[in-house]
LUMRO-816339 format. One record per residue (C-alpha): residue number from 1; residue in three letters; x, y, z. Coordinates in pm, 1 decimal, decimal comma, m for minus. Example, Ala and Ser with C-alpha at 12.3 -4.5 7.8 and 13.67 -1.06 7.14 Angstrom:
# LUMRO-816339
NODE   seq   type          X          Y          Z
NODE     1    ALA     1230,0     m450,0      780,0
NODE     2    SER     1367,0     m106,0      714,0
//
This chain:
# LUMRO-816339
NODE   seq   type          X          Y          Z
NODE     1    UNK     5237,8      m43,2     3135,5
NODE     2    UNK     5318,5      214,5     3398,5
NODE     3    UNK     5684,6      301,2     3365,8
NODE     4    UNK     5740,3      460,0     3708,7
NODE     5    UNK     6070,1      641,4     3640,9
NODE     6    UNK     6206,3      338,8     3455,6
NODE     7    UNK     6466,0      385,8     3184,9
NODE     8    UNK     6344,7      323,0     2832,4
NODE     9    UNK     6618,4      259,3     2581,9
NODE    10    UNK     6575,1      458,1     2259,3
NODE    11    UNK     6740,1      316,7     1947,3
NODE    12    UNK     6720,0      585,5     1682,6
NODE    13    UNK     6799,2      417,9     1352,2
NODE    14    UNK     6839,2      571,3     1011,1
NODE    15    UNK     6662,6      434,4      703,2
NODE    16    UNK     6722,5       67,7      624,8
NODE    17    UNK     6605,5     m205,7      391,4
NODE    18    UNK     6298,5     m405,9      489,2
NODE    19    UNK     6478,7     m728,2      583,0
NODE    20    UNK     6731,3     m530,2      786,6
NODE    21    UNK     6461,2     m341,4      976,6
NODE    22    UNK     6261,8     m651,5     1065,7
NODE    23    UNK     6576,8     m840,1     1166,5
NODE    24    UNK     6679,0     m556,7     1400,8
NODE    25    UNK     6331,9     m555,4     1557,6
NODE    26    UNK     6351,3     m927,8     1627,6
NODE    27    UNK     6705,7     m896,7     1760,9
NODE    28    UNK     6588,0     m627,6     2004,5
NODE    29    UNK     6292,1     m845,5     2100,0
NODE    30    UNK     6536,3    m1113,8     2209,8
NODE    31    UNK     6716,4     m853,1     2422,2
NODE    32    UNK     6388,3     m759,9     2588,0
NODE    33    UNK     6301,0    m1122,3     2652,4
NODE    34    UNK     6638,3    m1157,9     2826,8
NODE    35    UNK     6553,0     m867,7     3057,4
NODE    36    UNK     6703,7     m581,0     2858,3
NODE    37    UNK     6396,2     m367,7     2800,6
NODE    38    UNK     6181,9     m176,9     2747,9
NODE    39    UNK     6307,5      m46,8     2413,9
NODE    40    UNK     6170,7      211,0     2171,5
NODE    41    UNK     6314,3      207,2     1821,4
NODE    42    UNK     6238,0      468,3     1554,1
NODE    43    UNK     6349,7      431,8     1194,1
NODE    44    UNK     6287,5      476,0      822,3
NODE    45    UNK     6302,6      262,7      507,0
NODE    46    UNK     6533,2      265,5      205,4
NODE    47    UNK     6431,4      165,3      m52,2
NODE    48    UNK     6054,4      216,6       m7,1
NODE    49    UNK     5920,4     m119,0      109,1
NODE    50    UNK     5590,5     m304,5      111,4
NODE    51    UNK     5555,2     m497,9      435,8
NODE    52    UNK     5291,0     m765,1      484,9
NODE    53    UNK     5155,4     m917,0      803,8
NODE    54    UNK     5306,3    m1241,9      930,7
NODE    55    UNK     4987,6    m1431,0      849,8
NODE    56    UNK     4880,6    m1236,8      540,3
NODE    57    UNK     4824,2    m1421,2      214,4
NODE    58    UNK     5015,0    m1285,2      m84,8
NODE    59    UNK     4707,7    m1321,2     m306,6
NODE    60    UNK     4609,3     m982,3     m443,7
NODE    61    UNK     4956,1     m832,4     m400,2
NODE    62    UNK     5144,0     m759,5     m721,7
NODE    63    UNK     5496,0     m867,7     m631,1
NODE    64    UNK     5625,8     m827,6     m986,5
NODE    65    UNK     5515,4     m464,1     m997,1
NODE    66    UNK     5689,7     m400,2     m665,4
NODE    67    UNK     6013,5     m535,4     m804,4
NODE    68    UNK     5975,0     m341,7    m1132,4
NODE    69    UNK     5941,8      m17,8     m935,5
NODE    70    UNK     6229,6      m89,3     m700,0
NODE    71    UNK     6002,2     m133,5     m399,8
NODE    72    UNK     6126,5     m383,6     m144,7
NODE    73    UNK     5902,8     m654,6        0,0
NODE    74    UNK     5923,7     m808,1      346,6
NODE    75    UNK     5706,3    m1009,4      583,8
NODE    76    UNK     5669,4     m854,2      929,7
NODE    77    UNK     5683,0    m1043,0     1260,2
NODE    78    UNK     5354,5     m872,2     1356,2
NODE    79    UNK     5011,7     m925,1     1203,6
NODE    80    UNK     4792,4     m686,0     1012,9
NODE    81    UNK     4782,6     m609,5      644,1
NODE    82    UNK     4996,8     m450,5      374,7
NODE    83    UNK     5175,1     m120,1      442,7
NODE    84    UNK     5382,2       75,6      191,1
NODE    85    UNK     5661,1      234,2      394,8
NODE    86    UNK     5738,7      553,1      207,7
NODE    87    UNK     5748,9      909,5      346,1
NODE    88    UNK     5678,3      799,4      701,7
NODE    89    UNK     5827,5      740,6     1045,1
NODE    90    UNK     5814,1      388,6     1187,3
NODE    91    UNK     5820,9      314,0     1558,6
NODE    92    UNK     5876,6      m18,6     1733,9
NODE    93    UNK     5805,9      m59,0     2106,4
NODE    94    UNK     5925,7     m373,2     2283,0
NODE    95    UNK     5874,8     m468,3     2646,4
NODE    96    UNK     5776,2     m740,5     2888,1
NODE    97    UNK     5404,5     m699,8     2966,0
NODE    98    UNK     5321,2     m621,9     3331,9
NODE    99    UNK     5265,2     m928,3     3549,1
NODE   100    UNK     4923,7    m1074,3     3485,2
NODE   101    UNK     4855,9     m851,4     3183,3
NODE   102    UNK     4746,1    m1058,8     2887,4
NODE   103    UNK     4532,5     m785,6     2731,0
NODE   104    UNK     4656,2     m676,4     2390,9
NODE   105    UNK     4386,2     m407,9     2382,8
NODE   106    UNK     4509,0     m257,6     2709,3
NODE   107    UNK     4866,5     m220,2     2592,6
NODE   108    UNK     4747,2     m109,8     2247,7
NODE   109    UNK     4561,4      174,7     2419,8
NODE   110    UNK     4863,5      264,0     2634,2
NODE   111    UNK     5090,7      284,6     2329,6
NODE   112    UNK     4822,3      479,5     2144,3
NODE   113    UNK     4830,2      738,0     2420,8
NODE   114    UNK     5210,0      758,8     2387,9
NODE   115    UNK     5175,8      831,4     2017,5
NODE   116    UNK     4898,9     1082,6     2083,5
NODE   117    UNK     5115,7     1265,1     2337,5
NODE   118    UNK     5411,0     1270,9     2097,9
NODE   119    UNK     5206,4     1414,2     1813,7
NODE   120    UNK     5058,3     1675,0     2044,5
NODE   121    UNK     5413,1     1776,1     2136,4
NODE   122    UNK     5476,3     1811,2     1762,8
NODE   123    UNK     5177,2     2044,0     1745,5
NODE   124    UNK     4919,5     1816,9     1583,7
NODE   125    UNK     4580,4     1752,8     1743,0
NODE   126    UNK     4500,9     1383,2     1705,4
NODE   127    UNK     4241,6     1145,6     1847,5
NODE   128    UNK     4229,5      782,1     1954,6
NODE   129    UNK     3973,5      583,4     1759,6
NODE   130    UNK     3696,3      441,7     1979,4
NODE   131    UNK     3599,8      157,6     1749,9
NODE   132    UNK     3662,1      m19,1     1422,4
NODE   133    UNK     3594,5      185,8     1110,3
NODE   134    UNK     3627,0       90,7      744,5
NODE   135    UNK     3649,2     m225,6      539,8
NODE   136    UNK     3844,1     m490,2      727,9
NODE   137    UNK     3843,3     m720,1      424,3
NODE   138    UNK     4074,6     m503,1      217,8
NODE   139    UNK     4441,5     m600,6      201,0
NODE   140    UNK     4575,3     m258,2      301,8
NODE   141    UNK     4641,7     m161,9      663,6
NODE   142    UNK     4518,6      195,4      616,6
NODE   143    UNK     4186,8       79,2      468,7
NODE   144    UNK     4036,0       52,5      816,0
NODE   145    UNK     4089,4      186,1     1167,4
NODE   146    UNK     4089,0      m23,7     1482,7
NODE   147    UNK     4018,9       87,4     1838,4
NODE   148    UNK     4291,1      307,9     1994,9
NODE   149    UNK     4457,7      392,6     1663,4
NODE   150    UNK     4559,3      751,6     1588,4
NODE   151    UNK     4321,9      951,2     1368,9
NODE   152    UNK     4254,3     1305,3     1251,1
NODE   153    UNK     3891,5     1384,0     1164,2
NODE   154    UNK     3818,9     1012,2     1144,6
NODE   155    UNK     4102,0      936,8      902,3
NODE   156    UNK     4388,7      711,9     1010,4
NODE   157    UNK     4732,9      868,4     1062,3
NODE   158    UNK     4919,6      580,6     1230,3
NODE   159    UNK     4871,2      213,5     1147,6
NODE   160    UNK     4992,4      m23,1     1420,3
NODE   161    UNK     5011,3     m395,3     1491,6
NODE   162    UNK     5101,8     m581,7     1811,2
NODE   163    UNK     5202,9     m934,9     1891,5
NODE   164    UNK     5303,5    m1122,8     2204,1
NODE   165    UNK     5596,0    m1352,4     2120,3
NODE   166    UNK     5718,5    m1600,0     2381,6
NODE   167    UNK     5630,8    m1369,1     2666,9
NODE   168    UNK     5748,4    m1040,8     2513,2
NODE   169    UNK     5548,1     m763,2     2349,5
NODE   170    UNK     5631,7     m617,7     2009,4
NODE   171    UNK     5424,9     m338,4     1860,3
NODE   172    UNK     5520,8     m130,5     1566,8
NODE   173    UNK     5349,7      105,3     1332,5
NODE   174    UNK     5371,2      351,6     1048,0
NODE   175    UNK     5319,2      726,6     1100,1
NODE   176    UNK     5232,1      874,3      760,8
NODE   177    UNK     5421,8     1192,2      675,9
NODE   178    UNK     5367,4     1241,1      301,3
NODE   179    UNK     5142,7     1107,6       26,1
NODE   180    UNK     5381,8      849,1     m124,8
NODE   181    UNK     5199,8      565,3       56,5
NODE   182    UNK     4912,1      616,5     m186,9
NODE   183    UNK     5118,4      429,6     m448,8
NODE   184    UNK     4993,8      118,2     m267,4
NODE   185    UNK     4690,1      146,3     m495,1
NODE   186    UNK     4904,8       17,2     m783,5
NODE   187    UNK     5041,5     m274,9     m581,9
NODE   188    UNK     4734,7     m425,0     m414,1
NODE   189    UNK     4416,0     m541,3     m584,9
NODE   190    UNK     4095,4     m363,8     m488,5
NODE   191    UNK     4263,3      m39,8     m382,6
NODE   192    UNK     4252,9      303,4     m543,9
NODE   193    UNK     4420,1      631,7     m461,3
NODE   194    UNK     4078,1      774,8     m379,8
NODE   195    UNK     3992,5      494,0     m137,0
NODE   196    UNK     4325,3      542,3       41,4
NODE   197    UNK     4276,3      919,2       61,4
NODE   198    UNK     3932,2      865,4      209,9
NODE   199    UNK     4049,2      633,3      486,6
NODE   200    UNK     4398,6      772,7      562,9
NODE   201    UNK     4556,9     1111,1      627,1
NODE   202    UNK     4921,4     1219,3      637,1
NODE   203    UNK     5097,6     1492,3      834,5
NODE   204    UNK     5167,3     1715,0      536,1
NODE   205    UNK     4792,9     1763,8      499,0
NODE   206    UNK     4782,9     1943,2      833,7
NODE   207    UNK     5136,4     2085,9      856,2
NODE   208    UNK     5300,6     2130,0      513,4
NODE   209    UNK     5656,5     2137,0      654,1
NODE   210    UNK     5755,4     1833,6      861,4
NODE   211    UNK     6097,7     1828,3     1025,4
NODE   212    UNK     6163,7     1453,8     1055,6
NODE   213    UNK     6426,2     1494,3     1327,0
NODE   214    UNK     6188,0     1697,6     1542,9
NODE   215    UNK     5903,5     1453,7     1475,4
NODE   216    UNK     6126,1     1163,5     1577,8
NODE   217    UNK     6218,2     1339,1     1902,1
NODE   218    UNK     5857,6     1431,5     1982,4
NODE   219    UNK     5739,8     1071,7     1935,7
NODE   220    UNK     6012,7      948,6     2171,2
NODE   221    UNK     5928,9     1217,8     2427,4
NODE   222    UNK     5563,6     1116,8     2405,2
NODE   223    UNK     5654,0      763,6     2511,6
NODE   224    UNK     5876,8      893,2     2791,5
NODE   225    UNK     5615,1     1130,9     2929,8
NODE   226    UNK     5318,6      896,6     2904,4
NODE   227    UNK     5507,8      603,5     3057,6
NODE   228    UNK     5684,0      821,7     3315,9
NODE   229    UNK     6016,0      693,9     3187,8
NODE   230    UNK     6360,5      837,0     3121,5
NODE   231    UNK     6488,8      799,0     2766,4
NODE   232    UNK     6829,7      636,0     2726,2
NODE   233    UNK     6951,7      691,3     2365,9
NODE   234    UNK     7176,2      404,4     2254,4
NODE   235    UNK     7298,5      226,8     1944,0
NODE   236    UNK     7268,3     m144,7     1882,2
NODE   237    UNK     7512,4     m352,0     2081,0
NODE   238    UNK     7765,8     m566,3     1893,8
NODE   239    UNK     7566,4     m876,5     1987,3
NODE   240    UNK     7240,4     m722,2     1859,8
NODE   241    UNK     7402,9     m617,5     1532,3
NODE   242    UNK     7547,6     m964,0     1473,5
NODE   243    UNK     7217,5    m1131,2     1560,4
NODE   244    UNK     7026,9     m895,2     1329,1
NODE   245    UNK     7261,0     m983,2     1042,2
NODE   246    UNK     7198,1    m1354,0     1108,5
NODE   247    UNK     6820,7    m1301,0     1104,6
NODE   248    UNK     6838,6    m1092,9      787,6
NODE   249    UNK     7031,5    m1362,9      602,1
NODE   250    UNK     6849,6    m1668,9      736,7
NODE   251    UNK     6494,9    m1536,9      761,1
NODE   252    UNK     6372,1    m1192,7      660,6
NODE   253    UNK     6580,3    m1164,9      345,8
NODE   254    UNK     6474,2    m1504,0      209,3
NODE   255    UNK     6206,2    m1588,7      m43,0
NODE   256    UNK     6102,8    m1881,6      174,2
NODE   257    UNK     6001,4    m1650,1      456,0
NODE   258    UNK     5823,4    m1409,1      223,0
NODE   259    UNK     5628,0    m1678,5       39,3
NODE   260    UNK     5511,1    m1873,9      341,5
NODE   261    UNK     5181,9    m1743,4      471,9
NODE   262    UNK     5259,1    m1797,6      837,5
NODE   263    UNK     5628,5    m1856,7      879,2
NODE   264    UNK     5681,5    m1657,5     1195,6
NODE   265    UNK     5845,0    m1661,4     1535,5
NODE   266    UNK     5676,3    m1938,4     1738,2
NODE   267    UNK     5427,9    m1787,5     1983,7
//
């Protein structure tokens, strides 16, 4: 994933609803597949949203309680398990893998190093996990840590998932800022606030004041420095905005897509 002085487009979005966010990610993926990448997108969520992996079963997830509490629900285009997006920064990195590179672990490590560099620029000392830790059978993403994920003292700070979709790479993840994600314990069977605290950490535990704008910029700079790339801040194009609206209405915002266990972009 060497980015020898390439330009990396940076789409810095504000907070959006779950279906909107996932539709924008897929719209940008189509741009990348057409030769318009790489792209880094950073964004937030409003309202707080529970996202589930594209192949995750809804069993054990209390959808009624989510709706009662005003928490959105969406199915991601990437795999993994449930994430409650609340008091966090989300990143999405999209690119065409280097020729001959079919190793998800290799690119996962490269993106992990980008995140590590960005957090170091923010002033936080983080590590890359060297192996899988925790209970992989639990429904929550932050219940376990995979190789090359970002940790502090063995506790997971960033949960990420990657997928190769028709020749293009999409990886996104959640960088925990505050403790609101712990409310996942009330939404997913088998979880407790204590179990989440044990396996996950958030930035406010190590730096009580977090300037989200500065954090956003540091994460983007981490990608630029690690990939030897020049950031090119842009908004969505008109075509990307229109396509995202189509995907929101026809796919990510529908109950059909949410309820189907593996209704995803064809590989």
